[in-house]
DODREN-50768 format. One record per atom (N, C-alpha, C): x, z, y. Coordinates in steps of 0.2 Angstrom, whole numbers, padded with zeros to 4 digits, always signed. Each point is the difference from the previous one (the first is absolute). Example, Ala and Ser with C-alpha at 12.3 -4.5 7.8 and 13.67 -1.06 7.14 Angstrom:
BEGIN
+0066+0039-0028 -0004+0000+0006 +0004+0000+0006 -0002-0004+0005 +0004+0001+0006 -0004+0003+0005 
***
This chain:
BEGIN
+0043+0042+0035 -0004-0005-0003 -0007-0002+0004 -0001-0007-0002 -0006-0004+0004 -0004+0001-0004 -0007+0000+0000 -0006-0001-0003 -0005-0005+0001 -0005-0002-0004 -0003-0006+0001 -0007+0002-0006 -0006+0000+0002 -0004+0001-0004 -0004-0007+0000 -0002-0004-0005 -0003-0005-0001 -0008+0000-0004 -0002+0007-0001 -0007+0001-0002 -0004-0005+0004 -0004-0001-0003 -0007-0004+0003 +0002-0005+0005 +0007-0004-0001 +0000-0005+0003 -0002-0005-0004 -0001-0008+0002 +0000-0006-0004 +0006-0004+0000 +0003-0003-0005 +0006-0002-0002 +0002-0002+0005 -0001-0004+0004 +0002-0003+0006 +0002+0006+0005 -0005+0003+0001 +0002+0007+0006 +0008+0003-0003 -0001+0002-0007 +0004+0005-0003 +0007-0006+0002 +0001-0005-0002 +0005-0003+0001 +0003-0002+0008 -0005+0000+0004 +0001+0001+0007 +0004+0008+0001 -0002+0003-0002 +0001+0008+0002 +0006+0001-0005 +0001-0001-0005 +0006-0001-0003 +0007-0002+0003 -0003-0007+0002 +0007-0002+0004 +0003+0002+0006 -0006+0004+0004 +0002+0001+0006 +0002+0008-0003 -0001+0002-0004 +0005+0006-0001 +0007-0001-0005 +0000-0005-0003 +0007-0003+0000 +0004+0000+0005 -0002-0003+0005 +0003-0001+0005 +0002+0005+0006 -0004+0005-0001 +0000+0006+0002 +0006+0004-0005 +0000+0000-0004 +0007+0002-0004 +0005-0002+0001 +0001-0005+0000 +0006-0005+0002 +0002+0001+0007 -0004+0002+0003 +0004+0003+0008 -0001+0007+0002 -0002+0003-0005 +0001+0008+0000 +0005+0005-0002 +0001+0006+0001 +0006+0003-0003 -0002+0002-0008 -0004-0002-0001 -0004+0004-0006 +0003-0005-0007 +0002+0002-0004 +0002-0003-0007 -0004-0003-0006 -0008+0002+0001 -0006+0000-0004 -0006-0002+0004 -0003-0003-0005 -0010-0001+0003 -0002+0002-0005 -0006+0005+0000 -0004+0001-0006 -0006-0005+0001 -0003-0004-0005 -0004-0004+0000 -0006+0004-0004 -0005+0002+0004 -0007+0002-0005 -0003-0004-0002 +0000-0002-0006 -0007-0006-0004 -0005+0003-0001 +0001+0006-0003 -0003+0004-0006 -0001-0004-0006 -0003+0001-0006 +0000-0003-0007 -0002-0006-0002 -0002-0003+0005 -0006-0006+0001 +0005-0007-0002 -0001-0002-0004 +0006-0006-0001 -0001-0006+0003 -0004-0002+0004 +0000-0006+0007 +0005+0003+0005 +0001+0004+0004 +0003+0002+0005 +0008+0002-0003 +0000+0005-0006 +0006+0001-0002 +0003-0007-0002 -0001-0005-0004 +0000-0006-0001 +0003-0003+0006 -0005+0000+0004 +0003-0005+0006 +0007+0002+0003 -0001+0007+0002 +0006+0001+0003 +0008+0001-0005 -0002+0000-0005 +0007-0001-0006 +0000-0006+0001 -0002-0005-0002 +0001-0007+0001 +0003-0002+0006 -0003+0002+0007 +0003-0001+0006 +0007+0003+0002 +0001+0005-0003 +0006+0004+0000 +0005-0001-0003 -0001-0006-0008 +0005-0003-0003 +0000-0007+0003 -0006-0002+0003 +0002-0008+0002 +0006+0002+0006 -0001+0005+0004 +0004+0000+0006 +0006+0004-0002 +0001+0002-0006 +0008+0003-0002 +0001+0006+0003 -0006+0006+0000 +0000+0007+0001 +0002+0003-0005 +0005+0006+0000 +0001+0003-0006 -0007+0007+0000 -0004-0001-0006 -0004+0007+0001 -0002+0002-0008 -0004+0006+0002 +0002+0004-0007 -0008+0004+0001 -0004-0002-0006 -0006+0004-0001 +0001+0008-0002 -0001+0006+0002 +0003+0006-0001 -0005+0001-0007 +0004+0004-0005 -0004+0001-0005 -0006+0006+0002 +0001+0003+0003 -0004+0007+0002 -0005-0002+0003 -0001-0007+0005 -0005-0002+0003 +0001-0009-0001 -0005-0001-0004 -0001-0009-0001 -0004-0003+0005 -0002+0004+0005 -0005-0004+0005 +0003+0001+0007 +0008+0000+0000 +0002-0001+0003 +0010-0006-0001 +0000-0002+0006 +0006-0006-0001 +0007+0003+0006 +0007+0003-0003 +0003+0001+0004 +0005-0006+0002 +0001-0002+0006 +0005-0006+0003 +0007+0002+0001 +0004-0004-0001 +0007+0003+0002 +0001-0005+0006 +0003+0002+0006 +0002-0004+0006 +0008-0005-0005 -0003-0005+0004 +0006-0004-0003 +0007+0000+0002 
***
């Protein structure tokens, strides 16, 4: 599983990092990407909206609502 931590980034930086990680996922042998957003609503909401808009499958684990698991297309 690939992983990226968006803590401490402003929205623009977080979006750039998320896009880079999604691109890495597409070309890797891994099937999932863990996006660590923390429980704050701004980064988490931005990440969810971006994933939905770009048709990525993902889930928020019930045991850790501060991360998003994204599945390879």
